[in-house]
C-alpha positions as CSV (number, residue, x, y, z in Angstrom):
1,M,-403.7,57.1,-15.0
2,K,-406.9,56.8,-13.2
3,A,-410.3,55.1,-13.8
4,L,-413.5,56.8,-13.1
5,I,-416.4,54.4,-12.9
6,L,-420.0,56.1,-12.7
7,N,-422.2,53.9,-10.2
8,S,-424.6,56.6,-8.8
9,G,-427.5,55.8,-10.9
10,M,-430.8,54.2,-9.6
11,G,-431.0,51.3,-12.1
12,T,-434.9,51.1,-11.9
13,R,-435.3,49.5,-15.2
14,M,-433.6,46.3,-14.0
15,G,-436.8,45.9,-11.7
16,V,-436.4,43.2,-8.7
17,L,-432.6,42.7,-9.9
18,T,-431.6,46.0,-8.4
19,S,-433.9,46.0,-5.3
20,E,-430.9,45.3,-2.8
21,H,-427.9,46.5,-4.6
22,P,-426.8,48.9,-7.4
23,K,-427.0,47.7,-11.0
24,C,-423.2,47.2,-11.2
25,M,-423.4,44.3,-8.7
26,T,-425.6,42.3,-11.2
27,E,-424.0,38.9,-12.1
28,V,-423.1,38.5,-15.7
29,S,-421.7,34.9,-15.2
30,S,-421.5,32.4,-12.5
31,R,-418.3,34.1,-11.1
32,E,-418.6,37.6,-11.7
33,T,-420.6,40.9,-11.5
34,I,-420.4,43.7,-14.0
35,L,-418.2,45.7,-11.7
36,S,-415.9,42.7,-10.4
37,R,-415.3,42.1,-14.0
38,Q,-414.5,45.9,-14.9
39,L,-412.1,46.1,-11.9
40,R,-410.5,42.8,-12.7
41,L,-409.8,43.9,-16.4
42,L,-408.5,47.2,-15.1
43,A,-406.1,45.7,-12.8
44,D,-404.9,43.6,-15.6
45,E,-404.1,46.5,-17.7
46,G,-402.2,48.2,-14.9
47,V,-404.8,50.7,-13.9
48,T,-405.1,50.4,-10.2
49,D,-406.3,53.7,-9.0
50,V,-410.0,54.0,-9.2
51,V,-412.7,56.7,-8.4
52,M,-416.0,55.4,-8.1
53,T,-419.1,57.5,-7.8
54,T,-422.0,56.1,-5.7
55,G,-425.5,56.7,-5.1
56,A,-428.2,54.2,-4.1
57,F,-427.1,51.4,-1.9
58,D,-423.8,53.4,-1.1
59,S,-422.8,51.4,1.8
60,V,-423.7,48.1,0.1
61,L,-421.3,49.1,-2.9
62,V,-418.5,50.0,-0.7
63,N,-418.5,46.9,1.5
64,Y,-418.9,44.7,-1.7
65,C,-415.8,46.4,-3.3
66,R,-413.6,46.1,-0.2
67,G,-414.4,42.4,-0.1
68,L,-413.1,41.7,-3.7
69,D,-409.6,40.1,-3.9
70,I,-408.7,42.6,-6.8
71,P,-405.5,44.7,-6.5
72,V,-407.1,48.2,-7.0
73,N,-407.1,51.4,-4.7
74,I,-410.7,52.8,-4.8
75,V,-411.7,56.3,-3.7
76,F,-415.5,56.3,-3.2
77,V,-417.5,59.6,-3.9
78,N,-421.0,59.7,-2.9
79,N,-423.4,61.8,-5.0
80,P,-425.9,62.8,-2.2
81,V,-428.7,64.0,-4.6
82,Y,-428.3,61.2,-6.9
83,K,-432.2,60.9,-7.3
84,E,-432.4,64.5,-8.6
85,T,-429.2,64.5,-10.8
86,N,-427.8,62.8,-13.6
87,Y,-424.2,61.6,-13.5
88,I,-422.7,64.8,-14.7
89,Y,-423.1,65.9,-11.2
90,S,-421.5,62.7,-9.8
91,I,-418.6,63.7,-11.9
92,Y,-418.7,67.3,-10.4
93,C,-418.5,65.8,-7.0
94,A,-415.4,63.7,-7.7
95,R,-413.6,66.6,-9.7
96,D,-410.9,67.1,-7.0
97,Y,-409.7,63.7,-7.4
98,L,-409.8,64.0,-11.4
99,R,-408.2,66.9,-12.7
100,D,-404.8,67.0,-14.3
101,E,-404.9,63.1,-14.8
102,D,-405.3,60.8,-17.8
103,I,-408.6,59.1,-17.1
104,V,-410.4,55.9,-18.4
105,L,-414.0,56.8,-18.0
106,M,-416.8,54.2,-18.1
107,H,-420.4,53.7,-16.9
108,G,-420.7,51.0,-14.2
109,D,-423.4,49.0,-16.3
110,L,-420.8,48.6,-19.0
111,V,-419.6,45.0,-20.2
112,F,-416.7,44.8,-22.7
113,E,-414.2,42.3,-24.0
114,N,-410.7,42.3,-22.4
115,D,-409.0,43.6,-25.7
116,V,-411.6,46.4,-26.1
117,L,-410.3,47.9,-22.7
118,G,-406.7,47.0,-23.8
119,D,-407.1,49.0,-26.7
120,V,-408.6,51.9,-24.9
121,V,-406.1,52.0,-22.1
122,Q,-403.2,51.8,-24.6
123,S,-404.5,54.5,-27.1
124,P,-402.1,57.3,-27.3
125,V,-404.6,59.8,-28.0
126,S,-408.1,60.5,-26.2
127,C,-410.9,58.1,-27.6
128,M,-414.3,56.8,-27.5
129,T,-415.4,53.3,-28.2
130,V,-417.7,53.3,-31.3
131,S,-418.9,50.5,-33.8
132,S,-418.8,51.0,-37.5
133,T,-420.8,47.7,-38.0
134,K,-423.5,47.9,-35.6
135,P,-426.9,49.6,-36.2
136,L,-427.6,53.0,-34.8
137,P,-429.6,52.5,-31.6
138,Q,-432.7,54.7,-31.2
139,K,-432.4,55.5,-27.5
140,D,-428.6,55.1,-26.7
141,F,-425.5,57.1,-27.6
142,K,-424.3,58.0,-31.1
143,A,-421.1,59.7,-31.8
144,V,-421.0,62.2,-34.5
145,V,-417.5,61.9,-36.3
146,K,-416.3,64.3,-38.7
147,N,-412.7,64.5,-40.2
148,G,-411.9,61.7,-38.0
149,K,-412.6,63.4,-34.7
150,I,-415.6,63.0,-32.4
151,T,-417.6,66.4,-32.5
152,A,-420.7,65.5,-30.6
153,V,-422.1,62.6,-28.3
154,G,-425.8,62.1,-27.6
155,I,-429.0,60.1,-28.3
156,D,-430.4,62.5,-30.8
157,F,-427.6,62.3,-33.4
158,F,-428.1,60.2,-36.5
159,N,-426.3,62.1,-39.2
160,E,-422.7,61.1,-39.6
161,A,-422.9,59.2,-36.6
162,Y,-421.8,55.8,-35.1
163,A,-423.2,53.7,-32.3
164,A,-421.2,54.6,-29.2
165,Q,-420.7,53.4,-25.7
166,P,-419.4,55.4,-22.7
167,L,-416.0,53.9,-22.5
168,Y,-413.4,56.6,-22.9
169,K,-409.6,57.2,-22.7
170,L,-409.0,60.8,-21.9
171,K,-405.7,62.6,-22.0
172,K,-405.5,65.2,-19.4
173,E,-405.3,68.1,-21.8
174,D,-408.8,67.1,-23.3
175,W,-410.1,65.9,-20.0
176,N,-409.5,69.3,-18.1
177,V,-411.3,71.1,-21.1
178,W,-414.2,68.7,-20.6
179,L,-414.2,68.9,-16.9
180,D,-414.2,72.7,-16.9
181,A,-417.3,72.6,-19.0
182,I,-419.0,70.1,-16.5
183,E,-418.1,72.4,-13.5
184,R,-419.9,75.4,-15.4
185,F,-422.8,73.3,-16.1
186,C,-423.4,72.1,-12.4
187,E,-422.5,75.5,-10.9
188,N,-425.2,77.1,-13.3
189,G,-427.7,74.4,-11.9
190,N,-427.7,72.2,-15.2
191,V,-427.4,69.0,-13.4
192,K,-430.1,66.7,-15.0
193,V,-428.2,66.3,-18.4
194,Y,-425.5,63.8,-19.5
195,A,-422.0,64.7,-19.1
196,E,-421.7,64.6,-22.8
197,N,-423.8,67.7,-23.2
198,A,-421.0,69.7,-21.7
199,F,-418.6,67.9,-23.9
200,N,-420.6,69.0,-27.0
201,E,-420.1,72.6,-26.1
202,V,-416.4,72.5,-26.0
203,S,-415.6,69.5,-28.6
204,D,-413.8,72.0,-30.9
205,H,-411.3,72.6,-28.1
206,C,-410.5,69.0,-27.3
207,S,-409.5,66.1,-29.7
208,I,-411.4,62.8,-29.0
209,L,-411.0,60.2,-31.8
210,P,-413.3,57.2,-32.4
211,L,-411.9,53.8,-31.5
212,D,-413.9,51.3,-33.8
213,V,-414.5,47.9,-31.7
214,K,-416.7,46.8,-34.5
215,E,-418.4,43.4,-33.6
216,R,-416.6,43.0,-30.3
217,L,-418.5,43.2,-27.1
218,C,-419.0,46.5,-25.6
219,S,-422.5,47.0,-24.4
220,E,-424.4,48.6,-21.6
221,I,-426.9,46.5,-19.6
222,D,-430.1,48.8,-19.1
223,N,-432.7,46.0,-18.3
224,P,-433.3,42.3,-17.8
225,E,-433.5,41.8,-21.6
226,D,-430.1,43.4,-22.0
227,L,-428.6,41.3,-19.2
228,I,-429.7,38.2,-21.0
229,I,-428.2,39.2,-24.3
230,V,-424.8,40.5,-22.8
231,S,-424.4,37.3,-20.8
232,N,-424.8,35.1,-23.7
233,E,-422.4,37.3,-25.6
234,L,-419.9,37.2,-22.7
235,K,-420.2,33.2,-22.7
236,K,-419.2,33.2,-26.3
237,V,-416.2,35.5,-25.6
238,E,-415.0,33.4,-22.7
239,A,-415.3,30.1,-24.8
240,R,-413.0,31.6,-27.4
241,T,-409.7,29.9,-28.1
242,V,-406.5,31.6,-28.8
243,Y,-403.4,30.6,-30.4
244,M,-399.6,31.8,-30.1
245,C,-396.3,30.3,-31.3
246,F,-392.9,30.8,-29.8
247,S,-389.4,29.7,-30.7
248,T,-387.6,31.3,-27.6
249,D,-385.9,29.4,-24.9
250,I,-385.5,32.5,-22.6
251,L,-388.5,34.0,-21.4
252,H,-388.5,37.8,-20.6
253,S,-390.9,40.4,-19.5
254,G,-392.0,41.1,-23.0
255,H,-393.0,37.4,-23.6
256,I,-394.9,37.4,-20.3
257,A,-396.7,40.6,-21.0
258,I,-397.9,39.4,-24.5
259,I,-399.0,35.9,-23.1
260,R,-401.1,37.7,-20.5
261,K,-402.9,39.7,-23.1
262,A,-403.4,36.8,-25.3
263,A,-404.8,34.8,-22.2
264,R,-407.4,37.7,-21.7
265,L,-408.7,37.0,-25.1
266,G,-409.6,33.3,-24.5
267,K,-408.4,29.9,-23.6
268,L,-404.8,30.2,-24.7
269,T,-402.9,27.5,-26.7
270,I,-399.2,28.1,-27.2
271,G,-397.5,26.3,-30.1
272,V,-393.9,25.7,-29.2
273,L,-391.5,25.4,-32.3
274,S,-389.9,22.1,-32.8
275,D,-386.1,21.9,-32.5
276,E,-385.9,21.3,-36.2
277,A,-387.9,24.3,-37.0
278,I,-385.7,26.5,-34.8
279,V,-382.5,25.4,-36.1
280,S,-383.6,26.2,-39.5
281,Y,-385.2,29.4,-38.6
282,R,-383.1,31.3,-36.2
283,R,-380.2,29.6,-34.0
284,F,-379.6,26.4,-32.1
285,P,-381.9,26.4,-29.2
286,I,-380.3,26.4,-25.9
287,L,-383.2,24.4,-24.4
288,P,-384.7,21.3,-26.2
289,Y,-388.3,21.4,-27.2
290,S,-389.2,19.1,-24.2
291,E,-387.8,21.7,-21.8
292,R,-389.2,24.6,-23.6
293,K,-392.7,22.8,-23.8
294,T,-392.5,22.4,-19.9
295,M,-391.6,26.1,-19.3
296,F,-394.6,27.4,-21.2
297,E,-396.9,24.8,-19.4
298,N,-396.1,26.2,-16.1
299,I,-397.2,29.9,-17.1
300,N,-400.3,31.2,-15.5
301,G,-403.2,31.7,-18.2
302,V,-401.7,29.0,-20.7
303,S,-404.4,26.1,-21.1
304,R,-402.4,23.9,-23.4
305,V,-398.9,23.6,-25.1
306,V,-398.4,21.9,-28.5
307,E,-395.8,21.2,-30.9
308,Q,-395.6,23.3,-34.2
309,K,-393.4,21.5,-36.4
310,T,-392.8,24.3,-39.1
311,L,-392.5,28.2,-39.4
312,S,-395.8,27.7,-41.1
313,Y,-398.9,27.9,-38.8
314,K,-401.2,26.2,-41.4
315,E,-401.2,22.7,-40.0
316,N,-401.9,23.7,-36.4
317,L,-404.5,26.1,-37.4
318,E,-406.5,23.7,-39.4
319,K,-406.1,21.3,-36.5
320,Y,-407.1,23.4,-33.6
321,R,-409.1,26.2,-35.5
322,P,-408.6,28.9,-32.9
323,D,-410.7,31.9,-32.9
324,I,-407.8,34.2,-32.5
325,V,-404.3,34.1,-33.3
326,V,-402.0,36.6,-31.3
327,H,-398.5,37.8,-32.5
328,G,-396.3,40.9,-32.4
329,D,-396.7,43.5,-35.2
330,D,-392.9,43.1,-36.2
331,W,-394.0,40.3,-38.6
332,D,-395.9,42.5,-41.0
333,H,-392.8,43.3,-42.8
334,G,-389.8,41.5,-43.7
335,F,-389.2,37.7,-44.5
336,Q,-392.0,36.5,-42.0
337,R,-394.7,38.5,-43.9
338,P,-395.5,35.5,-46.1
339,V,-396.2,33.4,-42.9
340,R,-398.3,36.3,-41.5
341,D,-400.3,36.3,-44.8
342,E,-400.9,32.6,-44.6
343,V,-402.0,32.7,-41.0
344,A,-404.6,35.6,-42.1
345,S,-405.8,33.5,-45.1
346,V,-406.3,30.4,-43.0
347,L,-408.2,32.6,-40.2
348,A,-410.5,34.1,-42.9
349,S,-411.4,30.6,-44.2
350,Y,-413.3,29.9,-41.2
351,G,-414.0,33.4,-39.5
352,G,-411.0,33.6,-37.1
353,R,-409.1,36.8,-36.6
354,L,-405.6,38.0,-36.1
355,V,-404.8,40.2,-33.2
356,E,-401.3,42.0,-33.4
357,F,-399.9,43.7,-30.3
358,P,-397.2,46.5,-30.7
359,Y,-393.7,44.7,-30.6
360,A,-391.5,46.2,-27.9
361,Q,-387.7,45.7,-27.9
362,N,-385.9,46.9,-25.0
363,E,-382.2,46.9,-23.5
364,A,-383.0,44.1,-21.2
365,V,-384.1,41.9,-24.0
366,R,-381.0,42.7,-26.2
367,E,-378.9,41.8,-23.2
368,L,-380.6,38.4,-22.8
369,E,-380.1,37.7,-26.6
370,K,-376.5,38.7,-26.3
371,R,-376.0,36.4,-23.3
372,A,-377.5,33.5,-25.1
373,K,-375.3,34.2,-28.1
374,I,-372.1,34.2,-25.8
375,E,-373.3,30.8,-24.2
376,L,-373.8,29.3,-27.6
377,S,-370.0,30.1,-28.5
378,M,-368.6,28.5,-25.2
379,P,-366.5,25.4,-26.1
380,D,-368.7,22.8,-24.2
381,I,-371.9,24.3,-25.7
382,R,-370.6,24.6,-29.2
383,R,-369.0,21.1,-29.1
384,A,-372.2,19.4,-28.4
385,R,-374.4,21.1,-31.1
386,L,-373.4,19.1,-34.2
387,K,-374.5,15.9,-32.7
388,K,-377.8,17.6,-31.3
389,A,-378.4,19.2,-34.6
390,I,-378.2,15.9,-36.7
391,A,-380.6,14.3,-34.0
392,M,-383.0,17.4,-34.4
393,K,-382.8,18.0,-38.2
394,G,-381.8,14.6,-39.6
395,T,-379.5,16.4,-42.2
396,V,-377.3,19.4,-41.5
397,T,-375.3,21.6,-43.9
398,A,-371.8,22.9,-43.4
399,M,-370.0,25.6,-45.2
400,E,-366.3,26.2,-45.7
401,A,-364.7,28.9,-43.6
402,H,-360.9,29.8,-43.6
403,D,-360.7,32.9,-41.6
404,G,-362.7,35.2,-39.2
405,L,-364.3,37.1,-41.9
406,T,-365.5,33.9,-44.1
407,G,-366.7,32.6,-40.5
408,L,-368.8,35.5,-40.0
409,I,-370.2,35.1,-43.5
410,V,-371.2,31.6,-42.8
411,E,-372.5,32.6,-39.4
412,N,-374.8,35.4,-40.7
413,T,-375.9,34.4,-44.2
414,V,-379.6,33.6,-44.2
415,S,-381.8,32.9,-47.3
416,Y,-385.4,33.9,-46.8
417,Q,-387.9,31.8,-48.9
418,N,-391.7,31.7,-48.5
419,G,-391.6,33.1,-44.9
420,E,-388.8,30.7,-43.8
421,A,-385.2,31.3,-43.1
422,H,-382.5,29.0,-44.2
423,Q,-378.8,29.1,-43.0
424,F,-375.8,26.8,-42.6
425,D,-375.7,24.7,-39.4
426,A,-372.0,24.4,-39.2
427,M,-368.7,25.4,-40.4
428,W,-366.0,23.3,-42.2
429,I,-362.4,24.3,-41.7
430,S,-360.7,22.6,-44.8
431,S,-357.1,22.0,-44.9
432,L,-357.3,22.8,-48.6
433,C,-358.5,26.2,-48.1
434,D,-356.5,26.7,-44.9
435,S,-353.4,26.0,-47.0
436,T,-354.5,27.8,-49.9
437,A,-355.3,31.0,-47.9
438,K,-351.8,30.9,-46.7
439,G,-350.4,30.3,-50.2
440,K,-349.1,26.7,-49.4
441,P,-349.8,23.5,-51.1
442,D,-352.3,21.1,-49.9
443,I,-349.8,18.5,-48.6
444,E,-350.1,18.8,-44.8
445,L,-347.4,21.4,-45.0
446,V,-349.3,23.9,-42.6
447,D,-348.7,22.6,-39.2
448,M,-351.4,22.0,-36.6
449,T,-350.3,25.1,-34.6
450,S,-351.0,27.3,-37.5
451,R,-354.3,25.4,-38.2
452,F,-355.4,25.8,-34.6
453,R,-354.8,29.5,-34.9
454,T,-357.5,29.5,-37.8
455,I,-359.7,27.7,-35.6
456,D,-359.3,30.3,-32.6
457,D,-359.9,33.2,-35.3
458,I,-363.1,31.7,-36.3
459,M,-364.5,30.7,-32.9
460,E,-363.8,34.2,-31.5
461,V,-366.4,35.6,-33.7
462,T,-369.0,32.9,-34.3
463,T,-371.1,30.5,-32.6
464,K,-371.7,27.7,-34.9
465,P,-370.3,24.2,-34.4
466,I,-367.0,23.4,-36.3
467,I,-366.0,20.5,-38.3
468,F,-362.3,20.0,-38.8
469,D,-360.5,18.5,-41.7
470,G,-357.8,16.4,-40.1
471,D,-356.3,15.3,-43.5
472,T,-354.9,11.7,-42.7
473,G,-354.6,12.3,-38.9
474,G,-350.8,11.9,-38.9
475,L,-349.3,9.1,-36.8
476,K,-351.5,7.5,-34.5
477,E,-349.4,8.8,-31.5
478,H,-349.9,12.4,-32.9
479,F,-353.6,12.1,-33.8
480,V,-354.3,11.4,-30.0
481,Y,-353.1,14.9,-29.1
482,T,-355.0,16.5,-32.1
483,V,-358.1,14.9,-30.7
484,R,-357.4,16.2,-27.3
485,S,-356.7,19.7,-28.5
486,L,-359.7,19.9,-30.8
487,E,-362.0,18.6,-28.1
488,R,-360.7,21.1,-25.7
489,M,-361.2,23.9,-28.1
490,G,-364.8,23.1,-28.7
491,V,-364.5,21.6,-32.2
492,S,-367.4,19.1,-32.8
493,M,-365.9,16.7,-35.4
494,V,-362.5,15.9,-37.1
495,I,-362.7,14.0,-40.2
496,I,-359.6,11.9,-41.2
497,E,-359.0,10.2,-44.4
498,D,-357.8,6.5,-44.7
499,K,-354.6,7.5,-46.6
500,T,-351.0,7.4,-45.6
501,G,-347.6,9.0,-46.6
502,L,-347.3,12.4,-48.1
503,K,-350.9,13.7,-48.4
504,K,-352.3,14.6,-51.9
505,N,-355.7,16.2,-52.6
506,S,-358.4,13.9,-53.5
507,L,-359.3,16.1,-56.3
508,F,-356.5,14.6,-58.2
509,G,-357.6,11.0,-57.9
510,T,-355.6,8.3,-59.5
511,E,-353.6,11.0,-61.5
512,V,-351.0,11.2,-58.7
513,V,-349.5,8.3,-56.5
514,Q,-351.9,8.0,-53.2
515,T,-351.5,5.3,-50.7
516,Q,-354.5,4.1,-49.0
517,D,-354.1,3.0,-45.4
518,D,-354.8,-0.6,-44.4
519,I,-358.1,-1.2,-42.6
520,E,-356.4,-2.5,-39.5
521,S,-354.0,0.3,-39.2
522,F,-356.7,2.9,-39.7
523,S,-359.0,1.3,-37.4
524,E,-356.3,1.5,-34.6
525,K,-355.9,5.2,-35.4
526,I,-359.7,5.8,-34.9
527,A,-359.8,3.6,-31.7
528,A,-356.7,5.6,-30.2
529,G,-358.6,8.9,-30.9
530,K,-361.7,7.8,-29.3
531,K,-359.8,6.5,-26.3
532,A,-358.3,9.8,-25.9
533,Q,-361.4,12.0,-26.1
534,K,-362.9,13.1,-22.8
535,T,-366.6,13.9,-23.7
536,K,-369.2,12.0,-25.4
537,D,-370.0,15.1,-27.8
538,F,-366.8,15.1,-29.9
539,M,-367.0,13.0,-33.0
540,I,-364.4,11.2,-35.2
541,C,-365.4,10.8,-38.7
542,A,-363.6,8.3,-41.0
543,R,-363.3,9.5,-44.6
544,I,-363.2,6.6,-47.2
545,E,-361.2,7.2,-50.3
546,S,-362.0,4.0,-52.0
547,L,-364.2,5.4,-54.7
548,I,-361.6,8.3,-55.3
549,L,-358.9,5.7,-55.8
550,E,-361.2,3.4,-57.8
551,R,-360.9,0.6,-55.6
552,G,-364.6,-0.3,-55.8
553,M,-367.8,-0.3,-53.9
554,E,-367.2,-3.4,-51.9
555,D,-363.8,-2.0,-50.6
556,A,-365.7,1.0,-49.5
557,L,-368.4,-0.7,-47.6
558,T,-365.9,-3.1,-46.0
559,R,-363.8,-0.2,-44.7
560,A,-367.0,1.8,-43.5
561,F,-368.3,-1.1,-41.5
562,A,-364.8,-1.9,-40.1
563,F,-364.3,1.8,-39.1
564,V,-367.5,2.0,-37.2
565,K,-366.6,-1.2,-35.3
566,A,-363.5,0.6,-34.4
567,G,-365.5,3.4,-32.9
568,A,-365.9,6.0,-35.8
569,D,-369.0,8.3,-34.9
570,A,-369.5,8.9,-38.6
571,I,-368.6,7.9,-42.1
572,M,-367.7,10.3,-45.1
573,I,-367.9,8.7,-48.6
574,H,-366.2,10.8,-51.3
575,S,-366.2,10.7,-55.0
576,R,-364.9,13.0,-57.8
577,K,-367.5,11.9,-60.4
578,K,-370.4,14.4,-61.4
579,D,-372.8,11.5,-61.5
580,P,-373.8,10.8,-57.9
581,S,-374.8,7.4,-58.6
582,E,-371.9,5.7,-56.8
583,I,-372.5,7.8,-53.6
584,F,-376.1,6.9,-53.9
585,E,-375.4,3.1,-54.1
586,F,-372.9,3.4,-51.4
587,V,-375.6,5.2,-48.9
588,E,-378.1,2.7,-49.8
589,K,-376.1,-0.5,-49.2
590,F,-374.6,1.1,-46.1
591,R,-378.0,2.1,-44.6
592,A,-379.3,-1.6,-45.4
593,E,-377.0,-2.7,-42.6
594,D,-376.4,0.5,-40.5
595,A,-379.4,2.8,-40.0
596,M,-377.8,4.9,-37.1
597,T,-374.1,6.0,-38.0
598,P,-374.2,9.5,-39.5
599,L,-373.1,9.7,-43.1
600,V,-371.2,12.7,-44.6
601,V,-370.9,13.8,-48.1
602,V,-368.9,16.7,-49.8
603,P,-370.8,17.3,-53.1
604,T,-368.3,19.3,-54.8
605,S,-368.2,17.3,-58.0
606,F,-371.8,16.0,-57.8
607,N,-373.1,19.3,-57.1
608,S,-376.4,19.0,-58.8
609,V,-377.9,16.9,-55.8
610,K,-380.2,19.0,-53.6
611,E,-380.0,18.6,-50.0
612,E,-383.5,17.2,-49.8
613,E,-382.5,14.3,-51.9
614,F,-379.6,13.6,-49.6
615,K,-381.7,13.7,-46.5
616,A,-384.2,11.4,-48.3
617,R,-381.5,8.9,-48.9
618,G,-380.2,8.9,-45.4
619,V,-377.2,11.4,-45.7
620,N,-376.7,13.3,-42.4
621,I,-374.2,16.0,-43.1
622,V,-373.6,17.7,-46.4
623,I,-370.4,19.8,-46.5
624,Y,-369.7,22.6,-49.0
625,A,-366.0,22.4,-48.9
626,N,-364.4,25.2,-50.8
627,Q,-367.0,27.4,-52.4
628,L,-366.2,30.6,-50.6
629,M,-362.3,30.3,-51.5
630,R,-363.3,29.6,-55.0
631,A,-365.7,32.6,-55.2
632,S,-363.1,35.0,-53.8
633,V,-360.1,34.3,-56.1
634,P,-361.8,35.3,-59.3
635,A,-363.5,38.3,-57.7
636,M,-360.1,39.6,-56.4
637,Q,-358.3,38.8,-59.7
638,N,-361.0,40.7,-61.6
639,A,-360.7,43.7,-59.3
640,A,-357.0,43.7,-59.6
641,K,-357.0,43.6,-63.2
642,M,-359.5,46.5,-63.6
643,I,-357.4,48.7,-61.6
644,L,-354.5,47.8,-63.6
645,D,-356.4,48.2,-67.0
646,N,-358.0,51.8,-66.0
647,H,-354.9,52.9,-63.9
648,R,-357.3,54.0,-61.3
649,A,-360.0,52.3,-58.9
650,E,-363.1,54.1,-60.0
651,E,-364.2,51.4,-62.4
652,C,-363.7,49.0,-59.8
653,D,-366.0,50.4,-57.2
654,S,-369.1,49.0,-59.1
655,I,-368.2,45.4,-58.1
656,L,-367.0,46.2,-54.4
657,M,-368.8,46.2,-51.2
658,P,-368.4,49.3,-49.2
659,F,-366.1,48.7,-46.5
660,K,-368.7,49.9,-44.0
661,E,-371.0,47.2,-45.1
662,I,-368.1,44.7,-44.4
663,I,-367.4,46.3,-41.0
664,R,-371.0,45.6,-40.1
665,L,-370.4,42.2,-40.3
666,I,-367.8,42.4,-37.4
667,P,-369.3,42.2,-33.9
668,E,-368.6,44.9,-31.6
669,E,-367.6,44.3,-28.0
670,D,-369.7,46.6,-25.3
């Protein structure tokens, strides 16, 4: 693509301002001329080949351009009879450089906003800039538009016309038709008319569409009065503020491209999503907020970087009141649509506007995202994520998984609500569900080797951190090796309960004989486990059974403080009552003395409590311990019975997921 800039005019209406140089060299700001700004914006859009026609002050213009530090290649074409001809003849003089090319055509006295040129350059069709909101000028160009197509351009058209400016994007098939007409005009001696006169004779053979810039700056400077008006408008344009938001911790070419486009619109502020917002929205960030903030601060064109605490832009928009918000056009559908609508509403409340650039996804970007996911699945990264997630969010959720498929369900299930995405932060590998999946009773019958295979199956296809149900932990000497194995595998936390002897599920409470370990012995087991671990990231959680076994609140609290003193990284308090009051009482009393140690609950019985209330009271991990297993059994029983009842599978199909949908859950290796 080439740019054609017409600078062969006399500029006599500018008076003394053009007594020593062509009009295009007139200053429109303290640092730019009309021409230097045009060339800079063209270079920013990737248009680096320029054909420039010259007339008066030819050598002055050539020397000026050569002194500019702008990465463009300029071919100068002089119109030797510029005093006797119009710019149609200048184009004729330059025709050998212009044929069979896509062309951006502009007059050299035209000043426009960055995104106006961007829209022109990126237009997939031939176009001319018009304005549907500005009044029709008496002596300047109007474009006649019929059936969505420009049929005539000139100063004398008023019916079905729009105010127009000579800024075009011309596809070569349309441009060649127009250029042929220009040649015929000039070779017939018709050289004192506008080039558009030639277009008007062939407009039915080419397709130039109107590009509506509305109120955006796109104006010619014909006289000193125009210069004052346009310079003032340009000051307003350059004082505009622009806002974007990012969640990424891996910058790629697509990000840089849209940042550059945004920076051309005004002073750019980037909002960086907080760690908590990202964890809730997409995935665990590889880089924490502070490092992501620094990354954006070091990008050329970014004026300021601020924190955006939620997916909603509203708080930051009301605080900073940007003139423009920039985003890719991928959020105009799907779960982010409510966020987009809220942004548009807030902007409309004070006169801001939303600019959406086409969202481009390419193979290189997909490969980067794939690599990021692989990195998150690595043991050292995965192990550390639970502790970091607690620090980021305050309260995290974990869902039970007992094989690779349920792991994928936990990994990929997302709930979209009001423009936000909610998903589980971690996976719980329960001895109850692990045993049940194997058809075994929950009495520590399934050995650790078998249970480690379950971890391997889940880790192979997922990235989320894992919390492991370690039952009683076994003998102290055995627990040491369990800790080392789990830590090496990349598990984030093991939870062990303060019971001894043959393990019985807590759901039975006092209905079966269960022996609670004494505080000293269990503390020694915790201390041994902590001594055995190699990293600071692995966590040992002490599960207290005092409320289950009806030993009272004081016993539960005494044990909790003792186990923390022994080195426990977290405390799990359990209850089988539907009323959560004793859980709330424990949390309140524990937090009165210990504000830091994470607290874990498993609301299987007291399931009416929402996560927000747990968080408000000081709970850090909420584990949904067996819901997937409990959901699968009645569904499978129902399917089996339907087949037996009907002696065929047809009636059963309506309650079954197609297998191709299940297969889509399973990641493919390239």
